C-alpha positions as CSV (number, residue, x, y, z in Angstrom):
1,X,-44.4,28.6,-20.0
2,X,-42.7,31.8,-18.6
3,X,-41.6,30.2,-15.3
4,X,-41.7,26.4,-15.8
5,X,-39.6,25.9,-18.4
6,X,-36.4,27.8,-16.9
7,X,-36.8,26.5,-13.8
8,X,-37.1,22.6,-15.1
9,X,-33.7,23.4,-16.9
10,X,-31.8,25.0,-14.0
11,X,-32.8,22.3,-11.1
12,X,-31.7,19.4,-14.4
13,X,-28.4,21.2,-14.5
14,X,-28.0,21.5,-11.0
15,X,-28.6,17.5,-10.7
16,X,-26.0,17.4,-13.3
17,X,-23.9,19.4,-11.7
18,X,-23.9,16.9,-8.0
19,X,-26.7,19.4,-6.4
20,X,-30.4,17.7,-6.1
21,X,-32.6,20.5,-5.4
22,X,-36.2,19.2,-4.1
23,X,-38.8,21.7,-5.6
24,X,-38.8,24.4,-8.4
25,X,-39.6,26.8,-4.9
26,X,-36.1,25.9,-3.7
27,X,-34.5,27.0,-7.0
28,X,-36.1,30.6,-7.0
29,X,-35.7,31.0,-3.3
30,X,-31.6,30.4,-3.5
31,X,-31.8,33.8,-6.5
32,X,-33.3,35.4,-3.7
33,X,-30.1,34.9,-0.9
34,X,-29.1,37.8,0.4
35,X,-26.7,35.6,3.7
36,X,-25.5,32.4,3.7
37,X,-25.0,31.1,7.5
38,X,-22.6,28.0,7.2
39,X,-21.6,25.3,9.7
40,X,-18.1,25.1,10.8
41,X,-17.3,21.5,11.8
42,X,-17.5,19.2,8.7
43,X,-19.2,22.2,6.3
44,X,-16.0,24.7,6.3
45,X,-13.8,21.6,7.5
46,X,-13.2,18.9,6.5
47,X,-14.2,16.8,9.7
48,X,-11.7,14.8,10.3
49,X,-9.8,16.7,13.3
50,X,-5.9,16.1,13.3
51,X,-3.3,16.3,16.7
52,X,-1.3,19.4,15.4
53,X,0.9,20.3,19.0
54,X,1.3,18.7,21.9
55,X,3.1,20.7,24.5
56,X,3.9,18.6,27.7
57,X,4.4,20.5,31.3
58,X,5.8,17.6,33.4
59,X,7.9,14.8,31.3
60,X,7.8,15.0,27.2
61,X,5.8,14.7,24.8
62,X,5.9,10.9,24.6
63,X,4.8,10.9,28.1
64,X,1.4,13.5,27.6
65,X,0.6,11.2,24.5
66,X,1.1,8.4,26.3
67,X,-1.5,9.4,29.0
68,X,-3.9,11.2,26.4
69,X,-4.2,7.9,24.6
70,X,-4.5,5.5,27.2
71,X,-8.1,7.6,28.3
72,X,-9.0,8.6,25.0
73,X,-8.9,4.8,23.1
74,X,-12.5,4.4,24.9
75,X,-13.9,6.9,23.8
76,X,-15.8,7.3,20.5
77,X,-15.4,11.6,20.3
78,X,-14.0,13.0,17.6
79,X,-11.4,14.6,19.0
80,X,-10.8,11.3,21.2
81,X,-10.1,9.4,17.6
82,X,-7.7,12.2,16.3
83,X,-5.6,11.6,19.4
84,X,-6.1,7.5,19.1
85,X,-4.7,7.9,15.5
86,X,-1.8,9.9,16.2
87,X,-0.8,8.3,19.0
88,X,-1.1,4.7,17.1
89,X,1.6,6.5,14.5
90,X,3.7,7.4,17.0
91,X,3.4,3.7,18.1
92,X,1.9,4.5,21.5
93,X,0.9,1.4,23.7
94,X,-1.2,2.9,26.4
95,X,-1.1,1.7,30.7
96,X,-3.6,0.0,31.6
97,X,-6.7,1.9,32.8
98,X,-9.7,0.9,34.7
99,X,-13.0,2.9,35.5
100,X,-13.2,4.9,32.0
101,X,-15.9,7.0,32.0
102,X,-16.8,10.3,29.8
103,X,-17.6,13.7,31.4
104,X,-20.6,15.2,29.3
105,X,-20.0,18.8,27.9
106,X,-15.3,18.4,29.2
107,X,-13.9,15.5,28.6
108,X,-13.2,12.0,29.9
109,X,-11.5,10.1,32.7
110,X,-9.6,6.8,33.8
111,X,-7.8,5.6,36.8
112,X,-4.4,4.6,36.2
113,X,-2.9,2.3,39.0
114,X,-4.1,4.7,41.7
115,X,-4.5,7.8,40.2
116,X,-7.0,9.3,38.5
117,X,-6.1,10.7,35.0
118,X,-8.3,13.4,33.0
119,X,-8.7,14.4,29.3
120,X,-11.0,17.6,28.4
121,X,-11.4,21.0,28.2
122,X,-9.9,23.7,30.1
123,X,-13.0,24.4,32.2
124,X,-12.6,20.6,33.4
125,X,-9.4,21.5,35.3
126,X,-10.9,25.1,36.2
127,X,-13.6,22.8,38.2
128,X,-10.6,20.7,39.4
129,X,-9.1,23.8,40.2
130,X,-6.3,23.1,38.0
131,X,-4.7,25.0,35.2
132,X,-3.4,28.7,36.1
133,X,0.1,27.9,34.5
134,X,-1.1,26.7,31.3
135,X,-3.0,29.8,29.9
136,X,-0.9,31.3,27.8
137,X,-0.3,27.8,25.8
138,X,-4.0,27.6,25.4
139,X,-4.9,30.7,24.1
140,X,-1.8,30.5,21.6
141,X,-3.3,27.6,19.9
142,X,-6.7,28.8,20.3
143,X,-5.5,31.9,18.3
144,X,-4.5,30.1,15.5
145,X,-7.7,28.2,15.7
146,X,-7.3,24.9,17.3
147,X,-8.7,23.1,20.3
148,X,-7.3,22.5,23.0
149,X,-7.1,19.6,25.3
150,X,-5.5,19.3,28.4
151,X,-3.6,16.1,30.4
152,X,-3.1,15.6,33.9
153,X,-3.8,14.1,37.6
154,X,-5.6,14.8,40.5
155,X,-2.9,17.6,41.2
156,X,-0.9,18.2,38.0
157,X,-1.4,19.2,34.3
158,X,0.9,17.3,32.4
159,X,0.8,18.8,28.7
160,X,-1.5,20.2,26.3
161,X,-2.8,18.7,22.9
162,X,-4.2,21.0,20.4
163,X,-6.5,20.0,17.5
164,X,-7.5,21.4,14.6
165,X,-10.1,20.2,12.1
166,X,-8.5,21.6,8.9
167,X,-10.2,23.7,6.6
168,X,-11.2,22.8,3.2
169,X,-9.4,23.7,0.3
170,X,-11.9,25.6,-1.2
171,X,-13.6,27.1,1.4
172,X,-11.9,30.7,0.9
173,X,-12.7,30.9,-3.0
174,X,-16.8,29.9,-2.2
175,X,-16.4,32.9,0.3
176,X,-15.1,34.9,-1.6
177,X,-17.5,34.3,-5.0
178,X,-20.0,34.6,-2.7
179,X,-19.0,38.1,-1.4
180,X,-18.5,39.2,-5.2
181,X,-22.5,38.2,-5.8
182,X,-23.1,40.8,-2.6
183,X,-24.0,37.9,-0.2
184,X,-22.7,38.2,3.4
185,X,-21.5,34.7,4.9
186,X,-22.1,34.2,9.1
187,X,-20.4,31.7,10.8
188,X,-23.0,29.5,13.2
189,X,-20.7,27.1,15.7
190,X,-21.3,25.9,18.8
191,X,-17.2,25.8,18.8
192,X,-15.4,28.2,21.3
193,X,-15.3,31.9,19.9
194,X,-12.0,32.6,20.0
195,X,-11.4,29.3,17.5
196,X,-14.1,30.4,15.6
197,X,-12.8,33.8,15.4
198,X,-9.6,32.5,14.5
199,X,-11.2,30.8,11.2
200,X,-13.5,33.2,10.1
201,X,-10.3,35.7,9.8
202,X,-8.7,33.3,7.6
203,X,-11.5,32.9,5.4
204,X,-12.9,36.4,5.2
205,X,-16.2,35.6,7.1
206,X,-18.5,38.4,8.0
207,X,-19.5,37.4,11.4
208,X,-19.5,35.0,13.7
209,X,-21.8,33.7,16.6
210,X,-20.1,31.0,18.5
211,X,-21.1,29.0,21.5
212,X,-24.2,28.7,20.8
213,X,-26.5,25.2,20.5
214,X,-28.9,24.1,17.7
215,X,-31.5,26.4,19.2
216,X,-29.7,28.9,19.3
217,X,-28.8,28.3,15.3
218,X,-32.5,28.3,14.5
219,X,-32.4,32.4,16.6
220,X,-30.1,32.7,14.6
221,X,-31.1,31.6,11.5
222,X,-34.2,33.8,12.2
223,X,-32.6,36.8,13.4
224,X,-30.9,37.1,10.1
225,X,-33.9,36.8,7.9
226,X,-35.9,39.5,9.5
227,X,-32.3,41.8,9.3
228,X,-31.3,41.2,5.6
229,X,-34.0,39.1,4.2
230,X,-33.8,35.6,2.6
231,X,-30.8,33.1,4.5
232,X,-29.8,30.3,3.0
233,X,-28.4,27.8,6.1
234,X,-25.3,25.3,5.2
235,X,-24.6,22.3,7.6
236,X,-24.2,18.5,7.9
237,X,-24.9,17.4,11.3
238,X,-28.1,16.3,13.4
239,X,-27.5,20.2,15.4
240,X,-27.7,21.4,12.3
241,X,-30.9,20.1,10.8
242,X,-33.5,22.9,13.1
243,X,-31.6,25.7,11.4
244,X,-31.3,23.7,7.8
245,X,-35.5,23.5,7.8
246,X,-35.7,27.5,9.9
247,X,-33.7,29.1,7.0
248,X,-35.6,30.3,3.2
249,X,-33.2,27.4,2.2
250,X,-31.5,24.7,4.0
251,X,-28.2,23.0,2.0
252,X,-26.6,19.7,3.5
253,X,-23.6,18.7,3.1
254,X,-25.0,15.2,1.2
255,X,-21.9,12.4,2.0
256,X,-20.9,13.3,5.2
257,X,-24.6,14.7,6.4
258,X,-26.2,12.8,9.0
259,X,-29.9,11.8,7.5
260,X,-31.3,14.0,10.1
261,X,-29.8,17.1,8.0
262,X,-30.3,15.8,4.5
263,X,-34.1,15.0,5.3
264,X,-34.3,19.1,6.8
265,X,-32.3,20.3,3.9
266,X,-34.2,22.0,0.5
267,X,-30.9,21.3,-1.3
268,X,-28.1,18.3,-1.0
269,X,-24.6,18.6,-2.5
270,X,-24.2,15.2,-3.4
271,X,-19.7,15.3,-3.3
272,X,-19.9,17.1,-0.4
273,X,-18.1,20.6,-2.8
274,X,-18.9,23.6,-0.8
275,X,-18.0,24.9,-4.1
276,X,-21.6,24.0,-5.0
277,X,-23.2,26.8,-2.3
278,X,-22.1,29.7,-5.1
279,X,-22.8,27.5,-7.9
280,X,-26.7,27.0,-6.5
281,X,-26.8,30.6,-5.4
282,X,-25.7,31.6,-8.6
283,X,-28.0,29.3,-10.8
284,X,-30.5,30.2,-8.7
285,X,-30.5,33.9,-10.0
286,X,-29.8,33.0,-13.5
287,X,-33.1,31.1,-13.6
288,X,-34.9,34.2,-11.6
289,X,-33.5,36.5,-14.3
290,X,-34.3,34.5,-17.2
291,X,-37.9,33.8,-15.7
292,X,-38.5,37.6,-15.7
293,X,-37.0,38.2,-19.1
294,X,-39.9,35.7,-20.4
295,X,-42.7,37.2,-18.4
296,X,-41.9,40.4,-19.0
297,X,-41.7,39.6,-23.2
298,X,-45.1,37.4,-22.7
299,X,-46.6,40.6,-21.2
300,X,-45.2,43.1,-24.4
301,X,-46.8,40.6,-27.0
302,X,-50.0,40.4,-25.4
303,X,-50.1,43.9,-24.9
304,X,-49.7,44.3,-29.2
305,X,-51.3,41.2,-30.0
306,X,-54.1,41.6,-28.0
307,X,-55.8,45.1,-29.5
308,X,-54.2,44.8,-33.1
309,X,-56.7,41.6,-33.5
310,X,-59.4,43.4,-31.2
311,X,-59.0,46.9,-34.1
312,X,-58.7,45.1,-37.1
313,X,-54.8,45.4,-38.1
314,X,-54.2,41.9,-38.1
315,X,-56.7,38.6,-38.3
316,X,-57.0,36.4,-35.0
317,X,-55.2,33.9,-37.4
318,X,-52.1,35.4,-37.1
319,X,-52.3,37.0,-33.7
320,X,-52.5,33.2,-32.6
321,X,-50.0,32.2,-34.8
322,X,-47.4,35.2,-33.5
323,X,-48.5,34.2,-30.1
324,X,-47.5,30.5,-29.9
325,X,-44.3,31.7,-31.8
326,X,-43.5,33.6,-28.7
327,X,-44.1,30.7,-26.5
328,X,-42.0,28.4,-28.0
329,X,-39.3,31.9,-28.0
330,X,-40.0,31.8,-24.5
331,X,-39.2,27.8,-24.2
332,X,-35.7,28.6,-25.8
333,X,-35.3,31.4,-23.5
334,X,-36.0,29.6,-20.5
335,X,-33.5,26.8,-21.9
336,X,-30.9,28.8,-21.5
337,X,-30.7,28.2,-17.7
338,X,-29.2,24.6,-18.3
339,X,-26.2,25.8,-20.4
340,X,-23.1,26.1,-18.9
């Protein structure tokens, strides 16, 4: 009775607080966590990028926004959706376009009249042998944790649009709580390293692994397990699923998370409340601590009752009575896990 009662009470309390734990072993493992690895987009951030800056290099802001809108309104990429929302709020109409196509890993392009307009990352324009005059502005925006998109035609860059996925309001508090518990926090993200480090510095994250693919996140989790011990991985996307499955405990953002991430995880946060990560780790520690108390208490009781019954200090009936009473005490102690 020493362990099952505490574990069951802990899982019940977690469920009432919006944390779904898929089994007792996962609650126990939460109590062992030494490192929490966290994805950035959709986990530390809201997953809803917004345009923060429009920097014209040729013309004015409306020209830059209208060009970007003309191309990106045909794209389904989250960054493109942010540009479209901003343009529609500003009343942009967009120019007639043709031959839209996405350039995998770079951006998108479309033909306006007899010229092709490109919207994408700096490396797209470096590939087109453009972009030298905008380097200073790009670095300035990245240093503020923003993603930079360039807009231009074949022979020129017309402007820069900076986009930022806003940090969740509770993110800094959760990281501080984990630090107080002695848990390290590591960011694992496929985003640009400058942007990732800017956000990590703002939140007080211990280390950053940026520009990594899904398989890189798995390797990073393995490395952290070898170096520190038990690792929890927190993520929401399909790209996080392999790392969630690899970690000692995988924690998925329930509402925002993809089906693949939720399926691969051991714990799901129903309301996408990042604060529940520190709650879950603390609950796991409390369940382990109370289980250990019960085990020690039970062994001490047996160490006294068995010799006492054998040498005749007390009758077998009294020994059984005290043993059963000790089980009730263990149950009562285990139920403390369910208390706030």
